[in-house]
N, C-alpha and C positions, 0 to 999 in steps of 0.2 A: 508623337506627342513627346516635346522634353522633358523628364522629369530631373534632373537632375540641375542643380542649383550652385554656381559659379561659388568657390576660396578664392580666399585668399591667403597666405602664409607667407612672409619674408625669412628671406636664410640667406646672411652670405652675396647679398646683391645680386638675390633670385629670387621668385614668386611662382607659386603652383598654384595654378588654377585647374578645374573640371574638365575632363576629354574624353567624351563616351566613358563615364563610370573610371575613368583612370584619371590619374593625377599625373601632370604634364609639368616641368620646369622650367620657366620662363624666365633669362635674363632682365634684367631692371631697364636699360635703357639700351637702345636700338643703335646698329653696326649703320653709319653709312652718313655723310649721301652719300651714291656709289651707286655706279651697274651691277645690272643682275648678277650676273657670274664675278666678279670683283668680290661682293659684299657674300656671295656664296661661299666663295676660299677664305676668307676672314673666318666667317662662325665655323666652317668646317677646320680650320689649323686651329682652332682656340679649340677645338673638342666638343665640339654643338652637333644638332641638326639641324637646320631650316626647316621653317614649316612650308606643308604645302597645303593646300586650300581646307584639307579637314580641320589642322592642328588651327588656322587663321580664325577658321569662324568658331572656334572656343573661344580664341584669344579676342576676336571683338565682342561676343556674345558677352563676355566677363566685362568688357570695357566700357560697356555699355548698358551694362545691365543696374536698374534703379539701386541704390542701396550699396555699389562698391562704384561709380562715376568720381565721387569724392576723393578716392586716393587714390597718390600720388603716382604709384604705378600705371597707376592704367588712364589717368591724366596725360602721361607723356604718349603711352598707342591714341591718345585721339586728338594730340599736337602730330605728330608723324603721319596720320590719315591726314590731317585738312591742309596743315604745312605742306606737305610734300606728296609722299603715297606711300605707299606699302606693296612688297614685292611679295609676290604669292608664290613656291616656287610648284608651279607644274609648266610644263613645256603641252602647249597645243599642235595639233593636228588638224584643219581645218578642208575637209573634200567636198568634193558634189554630194554625197552621199549622209554625212556627218559631220562628230568631231571627236579627235580623238585626244584625249588628255591623261599624259603621263606626270606621274607624280616625283616628281625630282630631289628625292630627300639621299640623306647621306649613301646607302644601304643598297643604290643604285650605282654606286663607283661614279665619275665622273666622266666615261667617254657611251656610258649607254644610254642608247634612244635620245641622243640628242640631235634634236632636230629643225635646229637653226642654222647649225656652226658646222661645219662652212657651208657658205649660200648656195655652193654650185651642185648640194646634198641631191641626194636622187630621190624626190617625195615619195615617187610613184613603187620603190622602191619601201622605201621608208612602210606604206603603207600597205605592203603585200605582209610584211615583217608583224606593222601590229595583229592586224588583222589572224594571224596564224596567233600571233599572243591573245587573244581575245577571244575571236569570234568563234575559233575550231579549237578552246579546252572541253574537252567535257566537264571542267568543276568550274565553268567560270554560272556566274549565276548573274540575275538581271531585273530591279530594281527598275519598279515604275517603267517597264521598257529600256532603260539605262544597260548597259552591260559592262561588266566586272571582271577583271583576271579574277583567277583565282585566289593569287596576294594582294589583289587590289590595288596592286601600282597603276594600272592601265585601265579605263573605262571610255566609251564610246555613248553620245548620245547621238539619233538618229538623226535629221533631219522632218522636223514634222512636234520635235519633244520638244525644243527652244525656240525661241525669236529676239531680236535684237532692238534694242532699243529701250525707250519706258516702258513700266508698269508695274502692277499695284503691286507691295511687297507680299502680299497670298499670292502670287504669278509667280516672284519672284521666287518664292520658297518652294515651289510646284515645277520652278523650271528646268528643266532636262542638261544644260549645259552645268548649272551651279551645281545640278546632282551630282554630277560626274565631277565637279570639280571639288566640292567637299563633302560628298557622300549625304546618303537622304540628309541622317540627323544637322549636317552640316548648312546644307542648306536651309531646312527651318530655321535654325539659329540664326543667321544672313537674315531672314524673311523679320524677325522677330526685331533684327540691328538695324535693318532698314525703313522698319515704321517711328524708331526714333528721328526720325530727319525728317525737314517741311517740308519735304517732295518724293515725288515718288525715286524704288530706284530704276537703273539703268543698268544692259548691257550691252557691253562693246566688243563686235568679231567680226569675226569674215565672213559672207555670203557668199561661198563659191558657185558658182554656174554650172549646171550639167555642161560635161564632157571636159571641165575646165583644169587646168593643173593643181593641187592639192597647194595651202601656205599657209606659214608656220605662225608663232605667235607664242608670248609667257606672256605672263597673268602676272596683274596687280589690282591693287583695290584702292580706291580714294574717296576719297570726299570734297564735293564738290555741289555743295548745298542740297547732297544727296548719296546716298550710297550707289558708286559706281564698282561695279566688276570689270575689268577689262582684259580680254582674251587675247588678243590680237599687239600686244606692249613689244617691245624690241630693245634689245640690249644696249645700244644708243642713248638710251636717258640715263641719264648719268647725276641724278639726284634721290631718290627714291632712297627707303629705309628699309633694314628686315631688325628680326628680333632672331637671337638664338635659341634652342629648345633641345628640352633630352627628354625625351620619351617615354 
């Protein structure tokens, strides 16, 4: 149950919103349009971090919260998600057993857990690496069947915990891929956000059949008359936007 209320505080072209009981600072204007990797580099070069799913959920929750929707900063958020889309700095590796989600924040560095470049990467080796990171850690935790590494940067949602396609807002908030992408509280926030749209939310991902090779994707969120969370996007899409943040 979410017990935090979004806040807004303007200061020098930035705003503060509440995220997991802590303030995060977000630049008022979005970077873009541009590629996933190029916008990430621009944001990092400015000394900011990029929003992964957890942070994006808090941003959207604030932008769609009654009482704040008329604020110019959040009009900008809704404009970007409606006219284009917003990049979510998660990387996903879809396997025949489930999906790994990796938060691609500044703290990870530029070369760690690069899941989609180069395209001839050995994904089977990457699966083994991620399994060691999350499935064999003594201090890894599990939330509603979703495994989280000790540092929370790597998550795994097994098949059966998530589904692809259209669903109700209540199902969306409890979906395993959304929990892996945004955390338990972030998933609840996105469920509330999705209820503000006229149509049911949707998840776009990959269904890897048994014995087939893993495939990678990056995340984005879009307003297509409903909230759509995409887990199989690709860097060559050139018209996305992103916000710089300070945790």
